[in-house]
C-alpha positions in Angstrom: -1.0 0.5 -19.6 -3.1 -3.1 -21.1 -3.0 -4.5 -18.1 -5.1 -1.8 -16.7 -7.3 -1.6 -20.2 -8.0 -5.0 -19.6 -9.1 -4.3 -15.7 -10.9 -2.1 -17.3 -12.8 -4.3 -19.7 -13.8 -6.8 -17.2 -15.3 -5.0 -14.9 -17.3 -3.2 -17.6 -18.5 -6.4 -18.4 -19.1 -7.3 -15.3 -22.1 -4.0 -14.5 -23.3 -5.6 -17.8 -24.4 -9.0 -16.5 -25.2 -7.8 -13.1 -27.5 -5.4 -14.9 -28.6 -8.7 -17.3 -29.2 -10.2 -14.7 -31.5 -7.9 -12.2 -33.4 -7.3 -15.4 -33.8 -10.9 -15.5 -34.9 -11.3 -12.4 -37.1 -8.0 -12.3 -39.2 -9.4 -15.4 -39.8 -13.2 -13.8 -41.0 -11.6 -10.7 -43.9 -9.1 -12.9 -44.0 -12.8 -14.5 -45.2 -14.1 -11.2 -47.4 -12.0 -10.3 -49.2 -11.7 -13.0 -50.1 -15.5 -13.4 -50.7 -15.1 -9.6 -53.6 -12.6 -10.7 -54.4 -14.6 -13.9 -54.6 -18.1 -10.9 -57.2 -15.7 -8.6 -59.5 -15.0 -11.0 -59.9 -18.5 -12.2 -60.2 -19.7 -8.0 -63.9 -20.0 -7.2 -65.0 -20.3 -3.9 -64.3 -23.3 -2.4 -67.2 -25.6 -0.6 -65.8 -26.6 2.7 -65.7 -30.5 3.0 -65.3 -31.8 7.0 -67.0 -30.3 10.1 -65.1 -29.6 13.2 -66.9 -31.6 16.6 -65.4 -28.8 18.5 -66.7 -25.7 17.5 -69.0 -26.7 14.8 -67.6 -25.5 11.9 -67.2 -26.5 8.4 -63.9 -25.8 6.4 -62.2 -27.4 3.8 -59.2 -30.1 3.5 -56.2 -30.0 2.6 -57.0 -33.0 -0.2 -60.1 -30.3 -1.2 -58.2 -27.8 -1.6 -55.7 -29.6 -3.5 -58.0 -30.9 -6.2 -59.1 -27.4 -6.7 -56.5 -25.6 -6.7 -53.6 -27.7 -8.8 -54.7 -28.1 -12.2 -55.4 -24.7 -12.0 -52.5 -22.9 -10.2 -49.9 -25.7 -12.4 -51.2 -24.8 -16.0 -50.7 -21.1 -15.1 -46.7 -22.6 -14.6 -46.9 -22.6 -11.0 -45.4 -25.5 -8.4 -45.7 -26.0 -5.1 -43.2 -27.6 -2.9 -43.3 -27.4 1.2 -40.6 -28.4 4.2 -40.0 -27.0 7.5 -37.7 -25.1 9.9 -37.7 -23.7 13.0 -40.0 -21.5 14.7 -39.1 -18.9 16.8 -42.2 -20.0 19.4 -41.7 -22.0 21.5 -43.8 -25.7 21.0 -44.3 -24.9 17.3 -43.6 -25.8 13.7 -43.1 -23.8 10.7 -44.0 -24.7 7.8 -42.5 -23.6 4.5 -43.7 -23.0 1.0 -42.0 -22.5 -1.8 -44.1 -21.1 -5.2 -41.8 -20.9 -7.7 -42.8 -19.7 -11.6 -39.7 -19.6 -14.0 -36.8 -18.4 -12.8 -38.5 -16.9 -9.7 -39.7 -17.7 -6.4 -41.6 -16.7 -3.1 -41.7 -18.1 0.5 -44.5 -18.3 3.0 -44.7 -19.0 6.7 -46.8 -20.5 8.5 -46.4 -21.3 12.3 -48.5 -23.6 14.0 -48.3 -25.0 17.3 -47.9 -28.6 18.5 -50.8 -29.3 20.7 -51.0 -32.4 22.5 -54.1 -32.2 24.5 -57.7 -31.3 23.6 -59.7 -28.6 25.5 -59.9 -29.9 28.7 -56.6 -30.3 29.4 -56.6 -34.1 29.3 -53.6 -36.3 26.7 -55.3 -36.6 23.3 -52.0 -36.7 21.5 -48.0 -38.3 21.5 -46.0 -35.7 20.3 -45.4 -37.2 17.7 -48.8 -37.2 16.2 -49.1 -33.3 16.8 -46.2 -32.4 15.2 -47.5 -34.2 12.4 -51.2 -32.4 13.4 -49.8 -28.9 12.6 -47.5 -29.3 9.9 -51.1 -30.9 7.5 -53.0 -27.7 9.2 -50.5 -25.1 8.2 -49.9 -26.7 5.0 -53.7 -26.7 4.6 -53.7 -22.2 5.6 -50.9 -21.6 3.7 -52.1 -23.3 -0.1 -55.1 -20.7 1.6 -54.0 -18.1 1.7 -51.2 -18.2 -0.9 -54.0 -18.0 -3.8 -56.5 -15.8 -1.3 -58.8 -18.4 -1.3 -62.2 -18.3 0.3 -63.8 -21.0 2.2 -68.1 -20.8 1.8 -71.1 -22.8 1.0 -72.8 -23.1 -2.4 -75.8 -20.9 -1.0 -76.1 -17.7 -2.1 -78.5 -16.7 1.2 -81.8 -17.2 -1.5 -80.1 -14.9 -4.3 -81.3 -17.7 -6.8 -77.8 -19.0 -8.2 -76.5 -16.0 -9.0 -73.0 -15.3 -9.0 -71.8 -13.2 -5.4 -71.0 -10.0 -5.6 -67.5 -9.5 -5.7 -67.2 -12.3 -8.2 -67.9 -13.1 -11.3 -69.0 -17.0 -12.1 -66.0 -18.1 -12.0 -67.0 -20.3 -15.6 -67.0 -17.2 -17.1 -64.7 -15.6 -15.5 -61.9 -19.2 -17.3 -63.6 -18.8 -20.6 -63.2 -15.1 -20.4 -59.7 -15.3 -19.6 -58.8 -18.4 -22.2 -60.3 -16.8 -25.1 -57.5 -13.8 -24.7 -54.9 -16.4 -26.3 -57.5 -16.8 -29.4 -58.0 -13.2 -30.4 -55.5 -12.9 -33.8 -56.1 -9.4 -34.3 -55.7 -6.1 -32.2 -59.3 -5.3 -33.2 -60.7 -8.9 -32.1 -58.5 -8.4 -28.5 -59.8 -4.9 -28.0 -63.6 -5.8 -27.8 -62.5 -9.1 -25.6 -61.0 -7.3 -23.2 -63.6 -4.4 -23.3 -66.6 -6.0 -22.5 -64.9 -8.6 -20.4 -63.4 -6.1 -17.9 -66.6 -4.3 -18.4 -67.8 -7.6 -16.4 -65.5 -7.7 -14.1 -67.0 -4.3 -13.3 -70.1 -5.2 -13.3 -69.6 -7.7 -10.9 -67.2 -5.8 -8.4 -64.3 -8.3 -9.1 -61.0 -6.8 -9.0 -59.3 -10.0 -9.3 -60.4 -10.8 -12.3 -60.2 -7.6 -13.8 -56.3 -6.8 -13.2 -56.1 -11.0 -15.0 -57.9 -9.2 -18.3 -55.4 -6.6 -17.5 -52.0 -8.3 -17.5 -53.7 -11.0 -20.5 -54.5 -8.7 -22.4 -51.4 -6.7 -22.0 -49.6 -10.6 -22.9 -51.4 -11.5 -25.9 -50.8 -7.5 -27.6 -47.3 -8.5 -27.4 -47.5 -11.6 -28.4 -49.2 -9.8 -31.3 -47.4 -7.5 -32.1 -44.6 -9.5 -32.3 -45.8 -11.6 -34.6 -46.5 -8.7 -36.9 -50.3 -9.0 -36.3 -52.2 -5.6 -37.6 
């Protein structure tokens, strides 16, 4: 009888531990998603800095993307690490990126072709150089896709320097988001959230609106815990 009771208690303890770990995983994923939303609210359109002479199209290099994005995503607790794995496609390399924040990690993948010949069929690179090129392209595309980055010129088609519809001015978005942490009362928090949300709606910037909502909820929980009024 005693052995049976001990076994039952052990089973109950295991169930409670599993429930606790599952809740921790859900909380970590929710925090990950809120932080990703906040990062995308801060990121503006990245200006291209290179020209592809074959297609005559402009694009942003990995270095340019990294310089623009790293200060933002690291401030929100994200870390990125790249690796490779076997691709299911022939003559391809699969570049993978582990995006981590707190107790949650999300994996992104991109299959890139290993091309040694040019448009006219002439040998352009050795397999080693072609693999390195595919790896570099994969990292650039992944970095852009993970944070949903738009690449475009600063030119606004004659709109006089006004923010593009569908995206708030990046400086205003960042200042509004950071001000949530400075609110010291529920009344101040509510007023700042209301005006910030309206600005996001007027600009038709859903990412900013969602980020402001998440920032309000986070700060509200902090104020409640601190006993604010």
